[in-house]
C-alpha positions as CSV (number, residue, x, y, z in Angstrom):
1,M,89.3,-54.4,57.6
2,P,87.8,-57.4,59.3
3,K,89.2,-58.3,62.7
4,S,91.2,-61.5,63.0
5,I,90.3,-64.3,65.3
6,E,93.0,-63.3,67.7
7,E,91.7,-59.8,67.9
8,I,88.2,-60.9,69.0
9,G,89.7,-63.5,71.4
10,L,88.4,-66.6,69.7
11,P,90.4,-69.6,70.9
12,P,91.3,-72.5,68.5
13,L,88.2,-74.4,67.7
14,T,87.9,-78.1,68.2
15,L,86.4,-80.4,65.7
16,D,83.4,-80.9,68.0
17,Q,82.9,-77.1,68.2
18,I,83.1,-76.8,64.4
19,Q,80.6,-79.6,64.0
20,S,78.3,-77.9,66.6
21,L,78.5,-74.6,64.8
22,C,77.5,-76.3,61.6
23,E,74.6,-78.0,63.3
24,I,73.5,-74.7,64.9
25,G,73.5,-72.9,61.5
26,E,71.7,-75.7,59.7
27,T,69.0,-75.9,62.4
28,A,68.5,-72.1,62.2
29,A,68.2,-72.2,58.4
30,R,65.7,-75.1,58.4
31,K,63.6,-73.6,61.2
32,H,63.3,-70.4,59.2
33,I,62.3,-72.2,56.0
34,F,59.8,-74.5,57.8
35,S,58.2,-71.5,59.5
36,K,57.4,-70.1,56.0
37,V,56.6,-73.3,54.0
38,K,55.1,-76.7,55.0
39,R,57.5,-79.5,54.7
40,K,55.4,-81.4,52.2
41,R,55.7,-78.3,49.8
42,I,59.5,-78.5,49.8
43,S,60.8,-80.6,46.9
44,D,64.5,-80.3,47.9
45,L,66.4,-78.6,50.7
46,N,70.2,-78.6,51.2
47,V,72.0,-76.5,53.7
48,T,75.8,-76.5,53.4
49,I,78.0,-74.8,56.0
50,D,81.7,-74.6,55.5
51,I,84.0,-73.3,58.2
52,R,87.7,-72.6,57.4
53,R,90.2,-71.2,59.8
54,G,93.4,-69.6,58.8
55,R,94.5,-66.1,60.0
56,T,90.7,-65.4,60.0
57,L,87.7,-67.6,60.4
58,V,85.6,-67.9,57.2
59,V,82.1,-69.2,57.4
60,D,80.2,-69.9,54.2
61,V,76.5,-70.8,54.2
62,E,74.7,-72.0,51.2
63,V,71.0,-72.9,51.1
64,Q,69.6,-74.6,48.0
65,L,65.8,-74.8,48.0
66,D,63.3,-76.1,45.5
67,L,59.6,-75.6,46.3
68,S,56.4,-77.1,44.9
69,P,54.9,-75.0,42.1
70,L,51.9,-74.7,44.4
71,V,53.8,-72.5,46.8
72,D,53.6,-68.7,46.1
73,I,57.0,-67.9,47.6
74,D,60.3,-67.0,45.8
75,A,62.5,-70.0,46.7
76,E,65.7,-68.0,46.0
77,I,64.8,-65.2,48.3
78,L,63.7,-67.6,51.1
79,A,67.0,-69.5,50.7
80,E,69.0,-66.2,51.0
81,E,67.0,-65.3,54.1
82,A,67.7,-68.7,55.6
83,A,71.4,-68.4,54.9
84,K,71.6,-65.0,56.6
85,I,69.8,-66.4,59.6
86,A,72.1,-69.4,59.7
87,L,75.2,-67.2,59.5
88,G,73.8,-65.0,62.3
89,A,73.2,-68.1,64.5
90,V,76.8,-69.3,63.9
91,E,78.2,-65.8,64.6
92,E,76.2,-65.6,67.9
93,K,77.7,-68.9,69.0
94,L,81.2,-67.8,68.1
95,R,80.8,-64.7,70.2
96,E,79.7,-67.0,73.1
97,I,82.8,-69.1,72.6
98,A,85.0,-66.0,72.6
99,C,83.4,-64.7,75.7
100,E,83.8,-67.9,77.6
101,S,87.4,-68.1,76.5
102,R,88.1,-64.6,77.9
103,K,86.4,-65.5,81.2
104,N,88.5,-68.7,81.5
105,T,91.7,-66.8,80.7
106,K,90.9,-64.2,83.4
107,V,90.2,-67.0,86.0
108,S,93.5,-68.9,85.3
């Protein structure tokens, strides 16, 4: 069973933190794609990150990618890789936020 936000010590997220998390994920996804394919060979790229908080925090990452027919790379596989990397970057930042929250709680 997944741990809830409270169990891992994640404080309530501000809108700025949520926006930052989305930017971190999008940057990671784009960086991965651009490391594999030149920008001019990308017909369309859309990275969507949705963060919802209830009892647990839900992060959905979707990467839509269309490549030039001149590129010999499977766009779907590359998009899936980029989504996983984006999710990993968001998770890493969430762990940093939780860690900082625990430090601040101990100091108070």
